[in-house]
N, C-alpha and C positions, 0 to 999 in steps of 0.2 A: 592311520590306525583307528581313528574315531569312526570312519566310514565302515570299516570292517566290523567293528563292534556293533554299530547301529544296524548293520545288515543282519547280524545274528539275532539281535534283540527283536527286530521286525519279523524275521522268519518265525521265531517262537511265538511272538504276540499274534501274528496273523493266523498261524496254525491253530492256536488256542481259540481265537475269536471265531474262526470258521467252524471249528469243531463243536463248541458248546457255548458260544457267545461270552466267553470269559477270557480275560488276559490275566495270566497267573502272576501272583505277587512275587514269586521268586525270579521271574523274568525282569520285573520292574526293579527289584532290589539289586539284581546284578547290574542293570543299567545305571542305577544311581551310584553304586559303589565304584564302578568303572569310571564314571564321569568324575567323581571326586578324586580318584587316584590319578587319572590322566591330567586333570586340571591342576592338581597339586604338583605333579612333576614339572609342568610347564610354567606355573605361576606361583608356586610356593603356597604360603599360608593364605594369601589373597585368593588363590584358586579354590581352596576349600570353602572360604566364606562366600565367594561369588557363586559357586556351584550350588551350595545349599540355599542361598537366597533365591536363585533362579528357580529351583525346584519348588520352594515354598510359595513364591509369587504365582507360579503356574497353577499350583493346586488351589490357592486362595481365589484366583480369578475363575477357575473352572468349577469350584464348589457350588455356586448358585445354579449353574446350568445342570449340574448333577442332581441337585435337590429337586428340580422341576421334572426330572426324568428325561431331559433332552439329550443327555450323553451319559455313558456309563463311567463308573469310577476308574475302571481299568484304562479307558481311553484318555482320561485326564492324567492319570499317572504316566501313561506312555508318552503323552505330550510333555510331561515334566522331565522325562528322561532326555528328550530332545533339548529342552531348555537348559537342563543341567550340563549337558554335553557341549552345547554350542553357544549358549547365552540367549538373552531375551530378544535381541534384534533378529537373529536368524529364526528363532521360534515364532516371532510375529509374522515373518514372511511365510513360514510353513503353515501357520494357523490361518492366515487369510486365504491361501490357496486351498487348504483343507476345508474350510467353511464353504467355499464356492463349490468345490467338488462334491462334498457331502450333500449339499443342497441339490445339486444336479442329479446325483444318484437317487436321492429321495424322490425327487420330482418324477424321474423316469419310472421308478418302482410304483409310485401311486398312479401314474397314468396307465401303466401296463396292467395293473390290478383293478383298474376302473374305480378307484377309491379317492381320487383327488378331491372331489367336492365333499364327500362325507368326512374325510379326515380334516379338511380345512374348516368345516363347520365345527367339528369337535375341538379343534385348536382354538378357534375364536371363542367358543363357549368357555373353554378353560381359561383363556385370558380375561374374559369378562367376569368370571366367578372365581378367580384365583384366591381371593381372600376367604371366600365362603367355603370352598371345597376342601382345603387342607390336604389335598392329595396331589399326587404327581400327574403330569399330563399323560405319560405313557407308563403303564405298568404291565409287564409281560404276563403276570398272572391273570390280570383282568382282560387285557387286549390281545393276548396271544403273541406268537412270534411271526405272524404273517407279514407284518410291516417292519419288522426289526431289520436294521441295516448293520452289518459288521463294519465298524469304522476303522479298525486297524489296517485293512488293506488300502483304504482311502487315504489314511494318514501316511502310510508308507509311500504311496504313490506321490503324495504332496511333498513329502520329505525329499525323495529322490529327484523330483522335478526341480525343486528349489535348489538342491545341492548342485545339480548339473547345469542349471541356467542362472 
């Protein structure tokens, strides 16, 4: 049942992310509510507490990455749906594979666009001046969408690989 629900969540999230780089909140809220309901049915009151705790921990861990512009809020919330549905151990496996795959996708995109060196310099400059700048590493208004990566399809792929293997 969880897999069917996650499939539908991912279909909606990927479609939105590919369409306009946004994962809609109603998709996330539906995932959270379903996770709470399913875990309540299987584990009672403990299921409610565990699901909410997993969602909150995922968001708290992802928030600093969001604040630097490294990942979108929708991507973090989508990751929290996985955490709420399956727990932190499964989420950690998905997250590790997701980070590797997202890095590989980013590297390929930068090489294909011949921008690996310039974006690496910009990232190093950002890291060296993070306290002074007060801004995010990547801002779509300033940097455009040329190097934006839709992470929902990457996350869905990491989820299904982890689920099947």
